[in-house]
N, C-alpha and C positions, 0 to 999 in steps of 0.2 A: 503494499500499499504506499509505503514511504516513498519508493522510487517513482510511482506513478504520480503522486502529489508534487513531488519535486520537479519532475519533468513538466508538468502543467505550469507550475509557478516560473520555471525558468523559460519556457517558450513564450508565455504571456508577458514576462518581463522584457524579453528580447524584442517582441513586437512592439511593446509600448514605448521602449527607450531606444531600440536600435543599437544598443551596447553590445558588441560581439563578445563580450566576456560571458553573457548569459547563453549565447548559442554554444560557446565552448564548454560551459559547465552542463548544459543539457547533453551534449555529446559524451562528456565525461560520465555522466550518470548511466546513459546507455551502455558505454564500454566497460564500467565497474560491473553492472548488472550481468553483462555477457562474458565476464571473465577476461577481457581484453586489457584492462588496467588493474593496478593493485586496488584491493577493497581497504579502505580505512578501518582501523581497529574500532570495534563496537559500532560499526556502520549502521546496524539495525536501530540504534538510538538516535537521537536528534544530531545532525551533521550539518547539512547544507545551511540551515538558519545561523550556523555559528561560523561559516566561512566568511572572513572579513572582505572588505572592499579591496584591500591589498593583497588578497588570495592567501591569507594566513590561515592554515588549516588548524582545526581544533585538536585533531588527533593524528598520530603518525599512520603511515599506510602498513598494512600488512600484505600478504601474498595475494596475487590475483586469483579469484575464485568466482566461477559463473554461479548464479542463482540456482541452477538446476543441481549443481554440485552440493551447495549448501543444503538444499531439500533432501537430496539423497543421504547425506551424512546425519541429518536430524532424525531420520527413521520415521517419517510420517506414514501412516497407512496408505494403501493404494488409493482409496477414494479421495483422500485429502491431497495426495500428489496430483491426481487427475484435475482436481479443481485449481490447484496452483498453476499447472501448466496451462489450463483454460484461460486464467487471468493473464498470465504472461504473454500468451499468444494475442490476446485481445489488447494488451498494452502495446505490443509490437505493432499491431495494425493501426492503433491510434497515434503511434509515433510517426507513421507514414503521413498521416493528415497534418500532424504538427510540423513535420519537415517542409510540407508544401507551403505552410503559412510562413515559415521562416525564409524560404526561398523566394517566395513572393515579396517579402520585405527587402531582400537583397537586390532585387531588380530596380528599386528606386524609382517606380513609376507612380505617377498621380494616382491617388486613391489606394495604393497598395497596403498602407497601413490600416486603413478603415476596412478594406476587404480581408486582410489577414485577421484582424481583430474580430470581425464578423465570424470567420471560420472557427475561431478558438472559444466563441461564445455561444455558438449555434445550437439548436436542438439536437443535431446530429452529433455534435461534440459531447454534450451532457449525456445523451443516451449511451454513447461509447464509454465514457467514464463510469456510468452505471453499470454497464457490461462488464467492466473490469472489477468492480467492487462487489458485485453479487457473489460471484464464486469465491471471494475472499471472505465474505461475510459468512458464507456457508462452512467455510474451512474454520474460522473462529468458533462458530457454533458447535462444529463437530469436535473441536479440541476441548471446548468447555464441557461438553457432555462426556467425552472420554476421560477427561481429568477428574470430573465430579464421580463418575463410576469407579475409577482407580482409588480415590480418596475414601469413598463408601466402602469399598471392598477391604482396603487396608484397616480401616477403622473397626470393621466388623471382626476382622482376624485378631486385632489387638484386644478387643472386648472379650472375645473367647479365650485368649491367653491370660488375661487378667483374671478372669473367672475361675480358670483352672488353677491358676496359682493361688487365688484366695481361699479355695475350698480344698486344696490338696492336703492330705494328712502330713502331720509333721513328722519328719523322719530324723530328728535330732536324737542324740543318745541320751538315756535317762540321767537325771542329775544325781550324782552320788551324794549319799547322806554323809555329813560331816560328823566327825567324832564328837562325843557329848562335851559340852563345855560347862565345868562345874559352877561358874558364876552365873551364867545364863540360865542353866537347867539343874536346879538343886535337886530335883526329884530323882533324876536317873543317876545323880553322883552318890556314890557310897563312901563312907569313911570307916576307916579301921578304928575300932574302940579298944 
């Protein structure tokens, strides 16, 4: 989701300002996602909002790793992988529309900015964004359900173990009786007369 929203912000900012740094960042986001450029450390957290105007990065780069590789390493169930791949394919399709809008801007023709802006705010664009987010929302819901079931199962197992421990017979050795103490127990103490 982050990369889709970051791409939207970069393309819209490029069209609004004409500043080529935003087109460059747009391409960098695509390249990071596709494993063509190094992935910043903790990239899943807020990143592009923290990149400064002079291009100072908030965290160092790690190795290049495609999104699909990260998904495979995470061990998602097959149904969730299919949804993530669907979202990625839809995002790649939307990127083609976004590139057309940026290319239009670079022609420097009269009305290009207005036309590019209209492309990036059209009903088609918003429907495409929703088409990316729907499978992601399904993945999030499946993850919540899967996690809730795992927590409930672990809690039930723990409760059974606690009950077994609480009601288990004590297996400690019997306490040995101490020798009689004449001061504490005068009845059992005998004295020679």
